[in-house]
N, C-alpha and C positions, 0 to 999 in steps of 0.2 A: 613543659612549654608554658605554664600557667605561673606555678609558683618562683618565686624570687629567690636568689640563694642570701641577701644580704637582710638583715633585721628591717622590719616596716614597724613605722611610728603608727600608732592607734591613740587617735584623737577623742575627747569627749567633748560633747555639745550636749547639756541637759544630760540626759540619763540615757543616752543613745554612743557606741562608739561606733569611729569611722574610721576607716584604713587597716591598717595591716595585710596580712597576705590575702591574694585572692582567694575568696571562698569561705575567709574567715567569718569576715561581716558582712551583713547584706549591704547593697550600696545606700547612701543615705539620700533620697528624693526631695529635689526641690522644686516647687513649682509657683508659678507668677501669678499675682492677683494685681487690679487696676492697673494693668498695662494696657497700650493703645490696640484698640479694639476690642476691649473686654466690654462685652454686653451688658456686665452689671454696672459700669461708669454711665452718670447723666453727664452733668456739665462739670467738667474735670475742675475748673478755676472756682466752680462754687462749691467744690467740695461733694457732689452729689453722686449717690451710687445706693444702687436697689442693697442695703443692709439685709433684708431677708434670705436673698438668695446667696449674700457672701458669707452669712451665718451658715446657711446647707453645705455651702462649698468644703468650708473649712471643717465642718464638724463631721463630715464625711470621709476628708481625707484623715482626718485623726480616727475615726473609725476602723479605716483600711489599716490603719500603721498601727494601729493595737491588734486587727487580727492576724495580719503577717507577719509581725515583727520588724519589718521594715521602718525606719526612722523615715519623719518627713517632716520638711517645714516650708511655710507658706511664704514667699520673700514677695514684699510687697512695692510696685513700682509707683512712682512719682517723679514730676519736674520741680518742684518746690520743695522747700522744707518745711512749709506751713501745710501743703497739703498730705506730706507725709506724715506729720504731728497727728492729724486727723486719722489716718490709717493706722497708726501706731495705738494711739487710744482706743480705737472699733476693735484692734484684735484684741488687746492685754485687756479689755473688759470681758472679753469673751472665752480666752484660752490661756494656759498656764504653760505652753508648751514655749520651747524657742522661734525666733521667727526672723528674717532677712528683709535688712531693706537694699532695695535693690534702683539706684539712682546713675544716669550718667555724669552728669557734670558732680565735679570734685566739691564745690564751695558751698552748695547745697545739701548733699552727702553729707560734710562735714557737721553743718548747722544740725540735720537730724538728728546726725550722733549726739551730739550735745543737750538734746531733750532727752533723748535714751536715757542719757547718763542721769540725766537729771532727774529720772523716774526711777535711779536706782535698776536698771534691768539690764545690764551690761551683760552679767552671765549668760543671756536670753538671746544676744543679739549676734545676728552672723552679717557680716561689713562684706555686702557686695558693690563693687569690688575695687580693689586696686589694679588700674590696668596700665599697661604699656604707654597710653594714651594720654594718662595724666599730666598735668605740666610741672607739677612741681611733688614727685614721691618724695622724696625726703621731708620735705613741709607737713606734706600728710600724713606718714608714719610719725613724726614729730607730735603731732595735733591729736592722733587717735591714740598713742602713748599716755600724752598728759589724760586723755577723756577716759582710758580703762578700758577699751578695746580687748578683745580676747580671740573673736573668731573671726577669720578674713579669711574671703575667697581673692585670689590672685590671678588675676587672668594674662595668659601668655601668645602672645602671638609676632611673628616679626615679618611684616608688610613684603621684607627683602628677598624672605627664604620661607617658604610656604609650608616646608618639608616638615615632618618630624623635630630634625636637628635644628630649623629655627627656634622651635617653641622651646628647644631646650635650652638654647642658647639664650632667651629670650629671659627663661627662667632665672637662670646664673646672674643675668645682668640685673633683675630685678634684684635677687636677694644680697647683692653686694649693695643696693641700696636702705635693704630693710634691716636687713640682720636677720641670724638665725632663730635667735631664743627673745625675740621681740614680741612675738605673740603666743598666746600657748598654741592655737589650731592656727594652720595655713591649709586650705585646701587649693590647690592646684584646678585652674579652669584652661585645659589646652584647647582653645577656642575653634570652634567647628565653624566653616565656611559655606561648605555645602553638603547634601550626604553623603557622596563616596568620599568626601575627606573626613568623616567620622575616622575612617579607617586610617587617618594621619596622628588624627589626634590620640587614638585609643593606644598608636605604637609611643606616641611623644609621653603618655601615660607611663606605659611600660619603662621609658626610658628614666625617666624622670625617677619613677620609685625604686629604679635598680641602683641609678646613683645618690639618692639621696634621701629616701625611704619614707616620703610622705606622702601626705592621700592625694591623690590626681583623680582627677573627673572630667567631665564635659555638657556642653549643652547639647545634645544629640535633638531637642526640638529645634533650634537654627539651624540644622540641615534638610528636617522633615518639612517645615512648615516654609521654607523659602523654595520647594518643588512645588511652584503654584500648578505647573501642566499634569502632576499626579492627581488633583481634586478634580481637574477639567477631564482628563482622561476615565476615572474611575468612580466620579461622584465621592460622597462623604465617605459611603462606608467601606470603599476601598481606599482612600485616601486615609483612614482610621487604621486600616489595616496594616497598610505599608510604614506609617507614624509609630505603631507600639512596635511592629518588627524589628524597625530599627534600632528602638531604643533598648528592646530584650538582648538583641545583639550586641551591642555596645556595652550593655554589662556585663558579659561573658569575659570584654576583654581590657582587664588591669582597671576596672572603674572603679572608685569607692564612692563616687557622688554624681548623681544625674540630675541636670536642669531640666525635666520632661516639661516646661512648657505651661499653657493654661491650667489651671485647677480644677478647672470642671472637667478633664477627660481622666481624672484621677481613677473612675470604676474600671476604667481599660487599661490603663498603663500599669497599675499597682497588680493583677495578674500577670500581666507579661512579663514584667519583671520578677514575679516571682518564679515563675517558669524559670528564668535563664538564671537565676539565684540558686535553685533547687539543683540545677544541671551543673556550674561551676563549682558549687561544694563539691558534687562526687566525682567531678574532672582532680578537681586538687586533691582526695583522697585518693583517688587511682595513683597519684603521682607520690603521695607523701603515705600515705596508710592513717590521716589522721583527719579526723569530723571537725564540724568548727566547733571552736570555744565558747565562741556566743550561745547562752542557753534559749536567748530568743530568736535563734537561727529559725526561718520558715523551714528548713528538714525539719527540728523538731516538733513543730506545731504542726506538721501535714502530715509526715511520714516517720514520725515516732519509732512506730516499731522495724522498720526497713532499717533506721540509724541505731537501733540496737542489735538489731542483728548483724549490721556489719562491725560492733563492736566486738562480736562474739567470735 
């Protein structure tokens, strides 16, 4: 059920391995910072934000990543290139980890990448993302190649076909414009439109991994945070339970990367994803007789004796 027959590509961003057969590598967790509604923001145009809280959130995510063996990236959201430059300066002055830029408009996104290139930090950059709504994908890709972009998120969705097959068809069309060997890393984001549609995205992940072998994932937080009624029905505590449960379930089904939402919730998301990652590793072991090859897998960090017993 979980294991795929064809060879699976494993990409590397920094020291982290992403992709491969389900259960072998833990998923990459991508959090957002400076998004709309982020409480650490002051006046966006003036570049005001709470630097102390931002520092605390980033460091806490890095601590959880180190503790659990689950890779994690901070994706910074901005509307303009100048705004993103301030956030990049802040992050790289604080951390030596990879980071993402998350910008909806293509032109300021490219301008921000130029700045990262000037800083000599392209090895650490995750470009988020090339989308089917970008007006000039071939032109965008050419600019990215010239700037030395290595790691890219490719978002796929077909407004005329919201099924898993529509997402796969979108991926094929976009790859025809991008080319298979253009970037070192392509992470596919099978766009989530609501909570139950996370299932469609998960199925699309499997289909894409089966056919193309590339790492695939989703933004489960798009589905959970759009369910406004959940907070009204159950309050903050109930919403939190629903949110982390949905993200843990998504982890189980052919998911190499999860965009989990606001970084402030990292202390709740990491334990949920660890639980699912541990269970998936044993589901895969039951099918293949193989334990994870990744020595930093949570299975070895938390249940080493159990893993040794299975080896014997």
